[in-house]
LONU-691922 format. One record per residue: residue number from 1; residue in one letter; x, y, z of N, C-alpha, C in turn. Coordinates in steps of 0.1 Angstrom, whole numbers, padded with zeros to 4 digits. Layout:
LONU-691922
- i|aa|neast|nnorth|nup|caeast|canorth|caup|ceast|cnorth|cup
- NUM|A|X|Y|Z|X|Y|Z|X|Y|Z
...
This chain:
LONU-691922
- i|aa|neast|nnorth|nup|caeast|canorth|caup|ceast|cnorth|cup
- 1|M|0902|0674|0978|0892|0668|0987|0893|0676|1000
- 2|I|0881|0678|1006|0880|0684|1019|0872|0675|1028
- 3|S|0875|0675|1041|0867|0668|1051|0859|0678|1059
- 4|K|0849|0672|1066|0841|0681|1075|0850|0687|1086
- 5|N|0859|0680|1091|0867|0686|1102|0876|0697|1096
- 6|A|0881|0695|1084|0890|0706|1078|0881|0718|1076
- 7|L|0869|0716|1071|0861|0728|1068|0857|0735|1081
- 8|L|0854|0728|1092|0851|0734|1105|0863|0741|1110
- 9|L|0874|0735|1109|0887|0742|1113|0889|0755|1107
- 10|F|0887|0755|1093|0889|0768|1086|0878|0778|1089
- 11|M|0866|0773|1092|0855|0783|1095|0857|0789|1108
- 12|G|0863|0782|1118|0865|0788|1131|0853|0794|1137
- 13|N|0854|0807|1140|0843|0814|1146|0833|0820|1135
- 14|E|0836|0817|1123|0827|0822|1112|0816|0812|1109
- 15|R|0814|0802|1117|0803|0793|1115|0790|0800|1114
- 16|P|0781|0797|1105|0768|0804|1104|0760|0800|1116
- 17|V|0751|0809|1120|0743|0807|1132|0733|0795|1129
- 18|F|0731|0793|1116|0721|0782|1112|0728|0769|1110
- 19|Y|0741|0768|1114|0749|0756|1112|0742|0743|1117
- 20|N|0742|0732|1109|0739|0719|1115|0747|0709|1107
- 21|D|0750|0698|1114|0759|0688|1110|0755|0681|1097
- 22|E|0742|0679|1095|0737|0672|1083|0739|0680|1071
- 23|T|0737|0693|1072|0739|0702|1060|0754|0703|1058
- 24|L|0762|0704|1068|0777|0704|1066|0782|0691|1059
- 25|S|0777|0680|1063|0781|0667|1056|0777|0668|1041
- 26|K|0765|0672|1039|0760|0673|1025|0769|0683|1017
- 27|A|0772|0694|1023|0780|0704|1016|0794|0698|1012
- 28|V|0800|0691|1021|0813|0686|1019|0812|0675|1008
- 29|T|0802|0667|1008|0800|0656|0998|0798|0663|0984
- 30|L|0790|0673|0983|0788|0679|0971|0800|0687|0966
- 31|A|0807|0694|0975|0819|0701|0971|0829|0691|0965
- 32|N|0832|0680|0972|0841|0671|0967|0837|0664|0954
- 33|A|0824|0662|0952|0819|0656|0940|0820|0665|0928
- 34|C|0819|0678|0930|0818|0687|0918|0831|0694|0915
- 35|A|0841|0693|0924|0854|0700|0922|0861|0693|0911
- 36|A|0866|0701|0901|0874|0696|0890|0887|0704|0890
- 37|E|0896|0700|0899|0908|0707|0901|0917|0707|0888
- 38|R|0920|0719|0883|0929|0720|0872|0939|0732|0874
- 39|S|0950|0731|0868|0960|0742|0870|0969|0742|0858
- 40|V|0975|0754|0856|0985|0756|0846|0996|0764|0852
- 41|V|1009|0760|0850|1020|0767|0855|1030|0770|0843
- 42|K|1035|0782|0843|1044|0786|0832|1056|0793|0838
- 43|L|1068|0789|0834|1080|0796|0839|1082|0808|0829
- 44|A|1085|0819|0836|1087|0832|0828|1100|0839|0832
- 45|D|1106|0846|0823|1117|0854|0826|1112|0867|0832
- 46|V|1119|0872|0842|1114|0884|0849|1124|0895|0848
- 47|E|1119|0907|0845|1127|0919|0845|1119|0930|0853
- 48|T|1125|0934|0864|1118|0943|0873|1123|0957|0869
- 49|V|1114|0967|0869|1116|0981|0868|1109|0988|0879
- 50|P|1112|1000|0883|1106|1006|0894|1091|1006|0895
- 51|D|1084|1007|0884|1070|1008|0884|1063|0995|0880
- 52|G|1070|0984|0878|1063|0972|0874|1073|0961|0871
- 53|V|1068|0951|0864|1075|0939|0860|1072|0934|0846
- 54|Y|1082|0930|0839|1080|0923|0826|1081|0908|0828
- 55|F|1071|0901|0824|1072|0886|0823|1072|0882|0809
- 56|N|1084|0877|0805|1086|0873|0790|1082|0885|0781
- 57|G|1086|0897|0786|1084|0909|0778|1070|0916|0779
- 58|E|1061|0909|0786|1047|0915|0789|1048|0923|0802
- 59|F|1044|0936|0801|1045|0945|0813|1032|0944|0822
- 60|F|1035|0943|0835|1025|0944|0845|1029|0955|0855
- 61|K|1020|0965|0856|1023|0977|0864|1021|0973|0879
- 62|G|1031|0978|0887|1030|0976|0902|1043|0977|0908
- 63|S|1045|0988|0915|1058|0989|0922|1060|0979|0933
- 64|K|1050|0976|0940|1051|0966|0950|1053|0952|0945
- 65|L|1048|0949|0933|1051|0936|0927|1066|0936|0923
- 66|S|1071|0947|0918|1085|0948|0914|1094|0946|0926
- 67|A|1090|0952|0937|1098|0951|0950|1097|0936|0954
- 68|H|1086|0930|0953|1084|0916|0957|1093|0907|0950
- 69|L|1095|0910|0937|1103|0901|0928|1118|0906|0927
- 70|D|1121|0916|0934|1135|0921|0934|1145|0910|0936
- 71|G|1155|0908|0927|1165|0898|0928|1161|0885|0921
- 72|C|1149|0884|0915|1145|0872|0908|1146|0874|0893
- 73|K|1152|0865|0886|1153|0865|0872|1142|0857|0865
- 74|R|1136|0848|0873|1125|0840|0867|1114|0839|0877
- 75|A|1102|0835|0872|1091|0833|0881|1082|0822|0876
- 76|A|1075|0815|0885|1065|0805|0881|1052|0813|0882
- 77|L|1045|0813|0870|1032|0820|0869|1022|0808|0869
- 78|F|1011|0809|0877|1001|0799|0876|0987|0803|0878
- 79|C|0978|0795|0874|0964|0796|0876|0959|0783|0881
- 80|A|0950|0783|0891|0944|0771|0896|0929|0773|0896
- 81|T|0921|0763|0894|0906|0764|0894|0900|0751|0899
- 82|L|0888|0753|0904|0879|0742|0908|0869|0739|0896
- 83|G|0869|0747|0886|0860|0745|0875|0846|0750|0875
- 84|D|0840|0751|0864|0826|0756|0862|0815|0749|0870
- 85|E|0817|0736|0871|0807|0728|0878|0805|0732|0893
- 86|F|0816|0737|0899|0816|0741|0913|0806|0753|0914
- 87|D|0808|0763|0905|0799|0775|0905|0784|0770|0903
- 88|R|0782|0761|0894|0768|0756|0891|0762|0750|0904
- 89|E|0771|0742|0911|0766|0735|0923|0762|0745|0934
- 90|I|0770|0756|0935|0766|0766|0945|0753|0772|0941
- 91|E|0751|0776|0928|0738|0782|0924|0726|0772|0926
- 92|R|0728|0759|0922|0717|0750|0924|0714|0748|0938
- 93|S|0723|0748|0947|0721|0746|0961|0713|0758|0968
- 94|K|0714|0770|0962|0707|0781|0967|0692|0778|0967
- 95|Y|0687|0770|0958|0673|0767|0957|0668|0758|0968
- 96|E|0678|0750|0973|0675|0740|0983|0676|0747|0997
- 97|S|0688|0754|0999|0691|0760|1012|0703|0770|1010
- 98|L|0701|0782|1015|0711|0792|1015|0723|0787|1024
- 99|E|0720|0780|1034|0730|0775|1043|0739|0765|1035
- 100|L|0733|0756|1028|0740|0746|1020|0749|0754|1010
- 101|A|0744|0763|1003|0751|0771|0993|0763|0778|0999
- 102|Y|0761|0784|1011|0771|0791|1018|0783|0781|1022
- 103|L|0779|0769|1027|0789|0760|1031|0797|0754|1019
- 104|I|0790|0752|1008|0797|0747|0996|0807|0758|0991
- 105|D|0802|0771|0991|0810|0782|0987|0823|0783|0996
- 106|Y|0821|0782|1009|0832|0782|1018|0841|0771|1016
- 107|A|0836|0759|1014|0845|0747|1011|0853|0750|0999
- 108|G|0847|0756|0989|0855|0760|0977|0867|0769|0980
- 109|L|0865|0779|0989|0875|0788|0992|0887|0780|0999
- 110|V|0884|0770|1007|0894|0762|1014|0901|0753|1003
- 111|M|0893|0747|0995|0898|0738|0985|0908|0745|0975
- 112|I|0904|0757|0970|0913|0763|0960|0925|0768|0967
- 113|E|0925|0772|0980|0937|0775|0987|0946|0763|0989
- 114|Q|0940|0752|0992|0948|0740|0993|0954|0736|0980
- 115|L|0947|0737|0969|0953|0735|0956|0965|0744|0953
- 116|C|0963|0757|0956|0974|0766|0954|0986|0763|0963
- 117|D|0984|0758|0975|0994|0754|0984|1002|0742|0979
- 118|E|0995|0733|0973|1001|0721|0967|1010|0725|0955
- 119|I|1005|0734|0947|1013|0739|0935|1025|0747|0940
- 120|N|1023|0755|0950|1034|0762|0956|1045|0753|0962
- 121|C|1041|0742|0968|1050|0732|0974|1058|0726|0963
- 122|E|1052|0723|0952|1059|0716|0940|1069|0726|0935
- 123|I|1066|0739|0934|1075|0749|0929|1087|0750|0939
- 124|A|1084|0750|0952|1094|0752|0962|1104|0740|0961
- 125|K|1098|0728|0959|1106|0716|0959|1115|0716|0946
- 126|E|1110|0720|0935|1117|0720|0922|1129|0730|0923
- 127|Y|1126|0742|0930|1137|0752|0931|1143|0753|0945
- 128|K|1143|0742|0952|1150|0740|0965|1147|0751|0975
- 129|G|1134|0756|0975|1130|0766|0984|1134|0780|0981
- 130|K|1141|0782|0970|1146|0796|0967|1135|0803|0960
- 131|I|1124|0806|0967|1113|0812|0960|1107|0823|0969
- 132|T|1099|0832|0963|1092|0842|0971|1078|0836|0975
- 133|A|1071|0844|0983|1057|0840|0986|1049|0842|0974
- 134|R|1037|0837|0974|1028|0839|0962|1023|0854|0962
- 135|Y|1021|0859|0950|1016|0872|0948|1006|0871|0937
- 136|S|0994|0878|0938|0984|0877|0928|0981|0890|0922
- 137|I|0977|0889|0909|0973|0901|0902|0961|0907|0909
- 138|G|0960|0920|0911|0949|0926|0919|0953|0929|0933
- 139|F|0965|0924|0937|0970|0926|0951|0978|0938|0951
- 140|D|0977|0946|0962|0985|0958|0964|0982|0968|0953
- 141|D|0993|0972|0946|0991|0982|0935|0990|0976|0921
- 142|T|0988|0963|0920|0986|0957|0907|0971|0959|0903
- 143|S|0968|0960|0891|0954|0962|0886|0947|0949|0883
- 144|I|0935|0947|0889|0927|0936|0885|0924|0936|0870
- 145|K|0925|0947|0864|0922|0948|0850|0933|0941|0842
- 146|D|0944|0937|0848|0954|0930|0841|0952|0915|0842
- 147|Q|0942|0910|0849|0940|0896|0851|0939|0888|0838
- 148|Q|0931|0893|0828|0929|0886|0816|0943|0885|0808
- 149|K|0950|0896|0808|0963|0896|0802|0972|0885|0808
- 150|F|0972|0884|0821|0979|0874|0828|0975|0860|0824
- 151|L|0961|0858|0824|0956|0845|0820|0960|0841|0805
- 152|D|0960|0851|0797|0965|0849|0783|0979|0846|0782
- 153|L|0988|0852|0790|1002|0850|0791|1005|0835|0794
- 154|I|0997|0829|0803|1000|0815|0807|0990|0806|0800
- 155|S|0982|0810|0791|0973|0802|0783|0963|0795|0792
- 156|A|0959|0802|0802|0949|0796|0812|0935|0794|0806
- 157|T|0931|0804|0797|0918|0803|0791|0917|0791|0782
- 158|K|0928|0789|0774|0928|0777|0765|0930|0764|0772
- 159|K|0939|0764|0782|0942|0751|0788|0933|0747|0799
- 160|I|0928|0756|0807|0919|0752|0818|0906|0759|0819
- 161|G|0903|0768|0809|0890|0774|0808|0887|0786|0818
- 162|V|0898|0792|0823|0896|0803|0832|0897|0816|0824
- 163|M|0887|0825|0826|0887|0838|0819|0882|0849|0828
- 164|T|0881|0861|0823|0875|0871|0832|0862|0876|0825
- 165|T|0854|0882|0834|0841|0888|0830|0844|0903|0826
- 166|K|0834|0909|0821|0836|0924|0818|0840|0932|0830
- 167|G|0836|0927|0842|0840|0934|0854|0853|0929|0860
- 168|D|0861|0922|0852|0874|0917|0855|0875|0907|0866
- 169|M|0863|0900|0869|0863|0889|0879|0866|0876|0871
- 170|M|0873|0867|0878|0876|0854|0871|0864|0845|0871
- 171|C|0863|0838|0861|0852|0828|0859|0859|0815|0854
- 172|P|0857|0804|0860|0850|0801|0872|0854|0809|0884
- 173|T|0845|0811|0894|0849|0820|0905|0859|0814|0915
- 174|K|0859|0801|0916|0869|0795|0925|0881|0792|0917
- 175|S|0888|0803|0913|0900|0803|0905|0910|0813|0911
- 176|V|0923|0811|0910|0933|0819|0916|0944|0820|0906
- 177|T|0950|0832|0905|0963|0833|0897|0973|0837|0907
- 178|A|0986|0833|0904|0997|0836|0913|1010|0837|0906
- 179|I|1019|0845|0912|1032|0846|0908|1042|0842|0919
- 180|V|1051|0834|0916|1061|0829|0926|1075|0832|0920
- 181|G|1082|0842|0926|1095|0845|0922|1105|0834|0925
- 182|I|1115|0833|0916|1125|0822|0918|1139|0829|0919
- 183|Y|1146|0827|0930|1159|0832|0931|1170|0823|0925
- 184|D|1180|0828|0919|1191|0820|0913|1200|0816|0924
């Protein structure tokens, strides 16, 4: 759930010039109504090599990912999404008002980040804070082309309906994948 105040706080100086309170209220109401927060978390064994990482034997190229997970023998791999209906609501809203669609889209960015923060906090609590920061496929020198392989590894397509397009973008669009290293 997101409030008007939370959305305004996150928007800061990025408020659209066409901003009005009535449209903001409607966007928050619609965003909260259509969000179907779902997630999947999977614990994986980690083996780092100079040019990448093996998660349960599945290789992901990226020397910076390897450095990020240096010293970790396990990682929590996760995917979070707001669901397909969120995308549909953004598209429907474009016919009424581009401002409304923009505000719903922005609310989705904030909501998915909040969901990831909640998952991250649960992981931190379970492992007594002995974790790395989140790292996502497509960040630094990891390839966005590995996104579907990552989703398959954690069964995100089967469990929560997140997949990639031919252009390697996640669908639903308000979806995030992340890797959190766990120190022993």
